[in-house]
N, C-alpha and C positions, 0 to 999 in steps of 0.2 A: 359853834357846836349845837347850841340850844335850837337853832333853827332848824339844823338837820334832824335832831331827835324828833322835833314836833312834825316835820315833814314825814318822817319815817312813821310816827304813829298814825298819822293822817293816813297814808298809804295803807299801812296795815289794818286800819278800821274800815277803808273802804273796802279792802279784799274780805276782811270777816263779814262786812254786810250783805257784799254780792254772794259769798260763800253760803250764810245762812238764807238769803234769798232763794239761791239755787236750790238748796236741799228742801226749804217749804216747797217751792213749786212741783219739785220731782214727786214730793211727798202727796201733793194734792193731784198730780197726773196719776199717779198709782191708785188714789182712792178713787178717781173718776172711772179708771178703767175696772176695778173690782165691781162697781155698781153698774157697768155697761152691759147691755142696753137697758136703759131705765124707762123706756118708753117703746110705743112701735116705731118700726123704723122706715122710711120712705126710699124706694129703690127707682130712681128716676131712669127710663130707658127712651133714649131719643129718636125712637122709630115707632111705628104704628103697631099695634098688636097683631100678633099672628107670624110674624117673621122669625128667622133663626135667632136674632138678637133677643127677642121677646121671649121665645121658650128657654134660651139659656137662663136668663133674668128669673122667671118662673120656677125653673127648677131649682136654682141655688137659692131663691127667696124662699122656698118651701122648706129646704135643708136649714137654713139659718132660722127659720121661724122654730124648728123642732129643736134646734141645739141651744137657743137663746131663751127659748120661752115668751118672746115678743114677736107680735105679727110683723111681717115684711111685706110691706103694701107695695105693689108694683104700679108705678105711674108713667103711662107712656105718655110723652109730650115729643111728637114729632114735628119736623119741618126744618128749614134752613140748612139742610146737610148735616141735621143732628146739633147744630148749634142753639136751637131754643131749649133743648132739654139740659145742655151742657151747662148753658148760661143760668140756668134755675138752680143747679146744683152749686156752681160756683159761687153763687150769692145767698149761699143758704148758711144758718147758723152751724161753725164748726164744732159742733158737739158729737160727730159720729153718727147720729140718727137719719142724716141723708146722705144717700151713695150714688154715684152714677155707673151705669154700666156702658163703657164706652168702647168704640172700637178704634181701628187705624183710622178709618174714615172721619170720625168725629173729632179724634184728637191729632191726628199728624197730617191729615189731608186739608182740613179746613185752613191751616194758615197760609196754605199756598194758594186755595181757590176762592177764599173771601178777602178783599182788601180790607175790610173792616169787620172784626170780630168782637164782641161784647165782654170778651172775658181771653185771658192768656191761657194756652193750655199746659204751660209749663210754669206758671206763676200762681195759678187760680184753683189747682188741684194738690191732693196729696194722694198720689198712687198706694194703693193697698196691695195689689196682686194681679197679675194677667191671671184668665179664668179660662180660654181655649184658644184653638187656633183652628181656621178652616183651609185645608190645602185647596189650592185651585191648580187647575191643570189646562194646558194648552191643548186643546182639541181642535181636530180638524175634520173636514168632510172628505171622503175617500177620493173626491173628485181632484184634490190638491195634489199638485204633482211634486209631492216631498214627503218623505215617511221620517224626519226627524228635525229637530231644530236645527241642526247644522245645515240640512237642505234647504230649510225655510229662509235661513239667513243667507246661503249662497243664491237662492232664487231672488230675493229682493234686492241683493247687491247687482246681480245681473240685468235684472228687468226694474229699475226704478221707479216708484208710483206704481208698480202694477198688483203688488202682493196687498190684498184686502184683508181686513179682520174686523170683526164686529165687537160691541159691548154692550151693556147693560145700560149705558147712559155716560155722558160727558163727566168727567171727573170722577167717575166710580172705581172700583177696585179692579174690573174687568178691562177699563180703558188705561189707568195709570199704570198697569204691571206691564202691558205691552209698550208703552210708552218709556218705560224704565229700560226694556229689552232693546227698543231702537237707539235709545241714549249709549246703553253700553256697545252696542254693536256697530254703531255709526250707520245702520241702514234706516230705510223711511218707509214703512208699512202704513197704508192709508186705513183710517179710521172710520166705522159706520157705525154711528151710535143709534140704539134701539131703546124703545120705551119701557126698559127693565128686562130681567134675566129670562123672563120666559119668552117674550117676541125674539130676543137674541137666539134662543136654543132653536125656537122654530125657524129660524133665517138659517142657521147651521145646519139643521136636519133635512131641510129642503134643498140645500146647496145655494143658497141666495147669497151666503157667506160662506167663504172657505176655512176661516178659522175663528176661534173665541176662546180666551181665557175664562175659565169658568169653574165655580166650585165643584169639587168630585162628588160631593153627594147627587148634585144636579144632573150630570152628565154619565155618571157610572154606569146606570142600564144601558145606555146608549152605546158605551165602550164595550160591554159585555156582549150586546148583541151584534157589533161588529158595524153598526150605522155611522159612528166614527170613529177616528184615529186618536190615541191618546200619545202625544209626543213627549211631553215633560211636566213634571208639576213644579211649582213656582217656590216653594218653600225652602229652607235650609235642609229639611231631611225629607226622604220619600214617605209619600202616604201610605198608612197602613192599610187602605183600601186598594192602592194600587202599588204593591210592593214590587213589582219588576219593571215600573215604570221610572226612569232616572230624574235627578232633579235637573233644571235648567243648567246649573252650575256643573253639574257631572256630564251633560249632554253637549257641552262645549262653550259655555259662556261663564267663565270662572268668575266666583264672587258674586254671582247673580243670586239675589235672595229679596223673595217678597211673601211675608208671612200675612195673611188676613187674622189679625187677632182680636181678642176682647178682653176688656180688664175691668177691675172694680177701682173708682177712686172716690175720695172724700172731698169737701173743700178744703182750701189751704188753711191752715191753721190747726188743724183736728190733733188734739193731744197725741203725742207720739205712743203711749202707752195704750190708747184705744186703737189706735193704727195697728199696733203690734198684735192685739188681742183679736182684733178682726182677721188680720192678715191668718193667724194662727187658725181660725175656726175656718176660713174660705180655703185654706191649702187642704185642711182635714176632710171637708167634701169633696174636693177636686180630686183626692187620692183614694176615694172609696171606689169598689168597683161597682156600685150602682150608678155612680156618675160617669164611669167608663163607658158603660154600657148604654146609657142613656145618650152621651154625646156621639158614641160610635154610631147610634141609628140616625143621628142628624148630619153625619159626616163631618162632625168635629173631633178633635182630639183634645183632651183636658191638658192645660197647662198652666203651672203654677210659678210664682217667682217671690222674692222678696220685695219691699217697697222700693229699694235701692235699684234693683235691677229693672223694674219696671219703669222707674225715672230714667235711668240711663238709655233705656230703648226709646223712649218717646223723645229724649234730647237728641239722639241720634238720627232718628227718622222725619223730624221736621225740616232741617236742612236739606235732607235727602229728596223729599216730595217737592219744595219748593224748585229743586234743580230741575226736577223733572217736568214739572208744569211749564216752567219758564223755557225748557227746551222744545216741547212740545207745541208751544206757541197758544198755549190755553190761557185765556184771559180771565183773570179773578173777578170774581161778581162784585 
């Protein structure tokens, strides 16, 4: 009986120890959040200055600087499909003062496209919030003998290997988005990569290629002028800029969804209270009319989320793009 009592007291003592420790840690966490941010922040952007990702980072960084009274310094670290910049953040001190503005390419394409990454996109980051999505549209030259996604698929089935599409480069959004369509429909459209979206658009406008998956903002003036046809947008919902153009899912490929998203992440291990505080401020910025106007001018839609929703998106998309890369026969680097 004495042994049982001693064991019970020991278990109770252990429980009290962990309860008190947990309370102390929670209080320390909240204290850290109250003082956050305590110094200038570094926002790493894994692409060169001047592009859409960089513009988004500088806009949000400016608003956070105003809100927090601490400078948010944008640090462009391009290279290796975004993995150089991402790795810097993954290995940074998890105190909430180093952030990453990542995208679908940097976080969920790279595990499929690179045999070895210096970081794990799921284990080495703490998602904060999604910040924007860029609608993509399947655009076609008027010479293409099809006027809808259904007709393109039918043409690809009746003439295997004859339907060609271009992209801004192998392994990029405009490439993998069509390869996802190939996978889901069982057709085999032929890929012609270009060195960037600009050359791809030039090829589309000249009729050198009949089709291109491209950001709405890039192609919108040419759709309005009638130089290209808009078949469908790639995301889960219609684009604000092209409200009459159906999604690919609506247009005949149920379940197709490809959103080009951007999101903020901390290094793994960042205190939960700091993540919550950063999420609340970023979401507030994203819901402001000024953000909506600025993003719309860039062809982007503001998009916010909880950290858990963002983490769940990453978990869903990594195996999805690995499957697409394997089916397309793309060799990881």
